[in-house]
N, C-alpha and C positions, 0 to 999 in steps of 0.2 A: 218553640217559643224563642229559644236562644238564636235561631237563625233569623227570625223576624226582628229581634232586637239588634242583632249584628248588622242586618240589612239597613235598618233605620239609621244607626250610628254612621255606617259607611256613606249613605247618601247625604247626611248632614256634613260629614267631613269633606266629601267631594264637592258639595255646593259652596263650601267656605273658600274653596280655591278653584273657581270656575275656569279661569284662564289656564292654569296649569293642568287641570283635568282635561280640558279640551284639547290642549296640545299633546297630552299623553295618549289620548284616544285617537289622535290623527293617524298614528302608525297602523292601528288596528283597522281604522276606517278604510285607509288606502289598501291595506293588505286584503281585507275582506272583499272590498270592491274589485280588486285586481283578479282575485280568485273567481268571482262570479262572472266578471266581464270576460276574462280569457277562456274560461270553461264554456261560456255561451258561444264564443267565436268557434271553438274547437268542435262543439256539438253542431253548430250551424254548418260548418264545413262538411262534417260527416253526413248530415241530412241532405245537403245539396248534391254531393257525389252520389249518394244512394238513389235520389230521385232521378238524377240524370241517367244513371246506368239502367234503372228500371224502365225508363221511358223509351228505350231503344228497342225493346222487344225481348221476349223470353227465349227466342231461338237464335239470337245472335252470338257468334263466336269471334273472338279477336285472336290473331296470331302476331305476336311481337318478336322482334329479333332478340336473340340472347335469352338466357334463363333468368326469369325474375324470381327472386326469392320471397316467398310468403312472409309477411310480417315486417319486412324491412324495405321492400321494393327495390333492393339492390339488384343490379344486372350483372350476371357473370357469364363467361364463355360467349361473348357477342359474336354474331356472324350475320351477314346481310340476308334478308329475304328478297326474292326476286319476283318479277312478273311472271316468269316461267314457272315458279312455285305455285302462284295463284292459278295459272292455266291448268296445271296438273291436278290441283284440288278440284277444279270445276269440271274435270273430265268424269262423266257419269260412269264410265267403265271402271274407274278406280275408286270412286267414293259414291256409295249408294244413298247415304244419309245427308248429303250436302245438296241444297236447293240452288244456291247461287253464290258468287264470289266477286268481291270488288277490292282489288288492290288499291292502296292509297299513299300518296306523298303529300306533305304539308310544308309550306314555307310562307313567311310573311313578305309581302311585296308592296310597293307603292302603287296605288291605283289613282288615276287622274281622269277628270272629265271637265272640260272647258275651264281650266284653271283651278278647279277645286281638287284637292288631293287627300289621300288617307292611307294609312298603313293597314292593310287587311290580310287576314289569313287566306291564302290560296290553297285549295285542295285539288290536287290532280288525281283523277280516278277514272273508272270506266262507266259505261251507261247503266251497269247493274247497281251502282251506288244508291240511286234513288230508292230501289226496292229494298236492298239489303239493310241500309240504315234507316228505313222507314220515314223517308223524307217525301213530302208531297209538293209538287210544283203548283203553287196556287195560280200564278199567272204565266202565260206562255207555255213552254215545254222544256223538257230535259233533253240533253244532246243524245244522239243515237249512236249505235255501235259503229255505223258507217262514218259518222263525223269523227269519232275517236280514232278509227283506223286511218283516216285521212289527215289527222293532226289538224282539224279545223280550228279556227280561232273564234270559237264561241264560248259564252260564259253563262252560268246560272248564278244569279246573285242571291244572297241571304236578304231577308226582309229589312233588317236594320241597315245593312250596307247600302242597299238601294235607297232607303230613306235619307241616309247621310249625304249621298252624292246627288240625289235628285229631290225636287220639292215633295214629290209623292212617289212611293215605290213603283206604281204602275207606269209612271213616266219613263222608267229605265228601259222598258221593252223596245227592242229594234234599235236602241241607241248604241253608239260605239265608244267604248271606254279603252283606256290604256293601262295595261299591267306591265310595270317596268318598261314603259315606252312602246310595248307591243300592242297594236290595236286588236280588240275583241268585240264582237257583236253580242249584245245582251239578248238572249233568246228565252229566258225564263226567270221567274222570281219564286224562291222557295217560301213555303208557308212559315208563319211566325211560330217559332218553337218556345222562346222565353227561356230564362235561366242562363246559367253560365257553365262553361266546360271546365275540364280539369285544370287548365292554366289560368282560370279566372276570366277568360275572354267570353263575351256573349256568344251564345249558340247561333245567333241570327247575324253575326258579323263575319261573313265569309263569302268567298266566291269559289264556285266549283267549275273547273275546266277539264277537258279531256286529258287523260294521263299522257298520251303521246305528245300532245301539244305542250304540256307542262314541261316534259323532259327535253323536248327538241327545241322549243323556241324561247322558253323563260329561263330555264336553268340547264342549258345545253352542256353535256359532258360531266355533270356532277352525279349522275346516278348510274354509271357504268361500273360493274364489278366482274370478277372472274366467273361468277355464277350466271351473270346475265344483267338485266335491267333492275337495279336495286329499288326497293320500295320500303316505305317506313313502316307499313302496317297492312295486313290483309284482313278484310272484313268477310266473314262467312255467315251465310244464313242456312240453318239446318232446315230439314223438310218440315219439321214441326217441333214443338217444345218437348215432346217425348223422344225425339231423335237426337237431342243434343249430345248426350254421353256417347252414343255410337259414332256420331260425326266427329267428335273430339278424338276418339280412339283411331278412327280411319285417318284423320289428318296427321296425327302424331306418327303413326307407322309409315305413312307415305313420305313425310318430310325426312324421317330418319333414313329411309331408303334413298331419297334424292341427295341428301347431304352426306351420305355414306358414313353415318355415325351409329354407335351401338346404344343400347338401353342405358340410361344414366348419364350419357354425354351429350344430351340435347343442347343445341345452340339456338333454340327458339322456345317460345312459350305459347301453348294453345290454352286459351282461357275462355270459359263460358261466362254468361252474365253472373252466375252464382260465384264463380271463381273471382271475378273481378270485384264483386261486392266484398268478398272475403279479404282479398289483398288490400283494398283501400280501407276497409273497416278496421283492419289491424293497424295500418299506417296512421289513419286519423285518430285511433284510440291512443297510440303512442304519443302522437302530436299533442292530443288533448292532455294527457298525463304530464307531458313536458311543460306545457303552458301552466298547468295547475301548480307544478313543482316550483316554477319561477315565481308565480304569484305567492306561493307559501313562504318563500324567503322574506317577502315584505311583512307577513304576519310574524315571522320570527323576530324580525327587526323591531316591529311594534312591541312584541313581548319583552324584549330587552329594555325598551323604553319604559314599559310598565314597571319592571323590576327596579330600574334605576330610580324612578320617582317614588316608588314604595320605600326604598331604602332611605331616600331623603326624608320621606314622611315619617319614618320610624325615628330617625335622628331628631327631627323637629318636635316630635311628640313623646320624647323620652320621658319627660317629667310627668306628662298625662298618664303614661303607662305606669309609672311608679305610683302615682296616686291611686289609680284603679286597683293595682295589686295590693296596695296598703289597706284599702277598704274592703278587700275580700275577693276581688276578681281572680278567677283561676287562670292557669296558664292556657287552658283550652279556650277560655273566653277571649283572651288577647289574640290567640292564634286564629280563631274564627273571624274576629273583627277585621284583621288585616287581610286574611284570605278572601273573605267576602268582598272587601273593598276592591281588591285586585280583579276578581271575577266580574264585579259590577262594571268596572271600567271597560273590560274586554267585551262584555255582552252589549253595553250601550254602543260602543264603537262598532261592533258587529252589525247591530240593527241599522245604524246609520250607513255602514258600508254596503248593506244590501241595496239601499236606495242609490248609492254611488255606483255600484256595479250595474244596476238596472239602467241608469242613465248612460253609462258607457255602451251597454248593449244597444240601446235605442239610437245612440249616435252612430254606431256602425250600420244599423239598419237604414237610417236616413241617407247614408253615403251611397247606397245602392251597390256597394261592393259584395255584400253578403247578408243573408238573412240569419240573424243570430237567435238562439233559443236559450231562455233563462229557465232552467229546469228546477223543480222543487228539490231535486237531489243535490244540484250544485248549491243551492241556498243553504240546505241543511248541512252540507259538508263544510261550507265556509263558516257558518255560525258555530257549528260544533268545534271546528278547529280553533276559532278565535276564543271560545270558552276554555278549551284545553290549554291554549297559550297562556290565558290569564291565570288559570290555576297553577300551571307549571312554574311560570316565572313569579308567581306570588307566594310560592312556598317558602323560599329562602327568607325574604323580607319578614313574613309572618312568623316564621320560626325564630328569627333573630329578635323580634319584638317580644315574643312569648318567653324567651329565655333571659331577658333582662333581669338583673338582680334589682329588686324593688328599692333597696336602700341607696345603691349607686344611682338608680334612675331618679330618685328624689333629690339627690345632690346635684344633678346635672343642670347646668345653666345654659 
């Protein structure tokens, strides 16, 4: 009953100063909205990465240069991977659980067609790329091993890239485009994948060309190392989903032998789909926590604002407190009144902040940059934190009001 009475008095007091109450809640509204909005962005990024990795197939293995540390994504002991490494891995006499291999290099280049130009991701790889990375050529065909060996100037375009440069993707077939001013004949259009890659680029906004052509005609001299023709990444397809672990072990020992390094000194990372999910899951979790912590600062600032206004309220209502004590109000009654008033401010601000955070999340969705997710957990966390802030920052003003001497309070003008 005491709580209900305190709540009624608090609402009446807040209603008497609507403008001040609204401005006080503004900090909580912004803080709660920021927590929900930023957590939804972090969760959306995590879901997008998970969906992309899962879509490439359960038997795909990635080999990266350098040792990638789980949890941070930091790269140590970097050393180049080479096309010769990929050819050794593809040798059935050395790896029994490997089905196919496709080395890869990626760079952004300017692509032009009849005066229209666009910056596009150019992927240089071998003819195995289509199978290893689970791409289907919807129109035309993929380039052959013979064309790759001959450094043929042929290109397979992503669906979005073809649509950007031509009125319709199918019109790109058999046309000649220029990549960094070098002419290429379009021989195929990849199926539309949808979604976005690790760097936020559309998965359909790319052009695939033969690796030898990429290194000899587009970026000549930039991929030579002491070990051979340097590549950015090696894609490996295991014979099936059950053979992934064995393939990873075979590749690891083979590369240690080729790079002349011992156990524990790896200058490369062999990662299966599960490993990649674990690495990126830890990174995005840290990223989400970081965003939530930044947003939490806004809530703390809002809590300081509540404490400041509550202290002002105690000063303004000193005589009222004295009268209430004089007619029999206990110290706990005064404490509850001001504490409930502080918590009510934070709860109302938190509820309004939920709507603000949802609006931020929807705004990001409409921008087509990322699909965000407002989870019940994020809402519960934001509202609980806002309530805790109101309670914490309301304790001192409430205690100060409860400890006022009634005689001195009655004399206060």
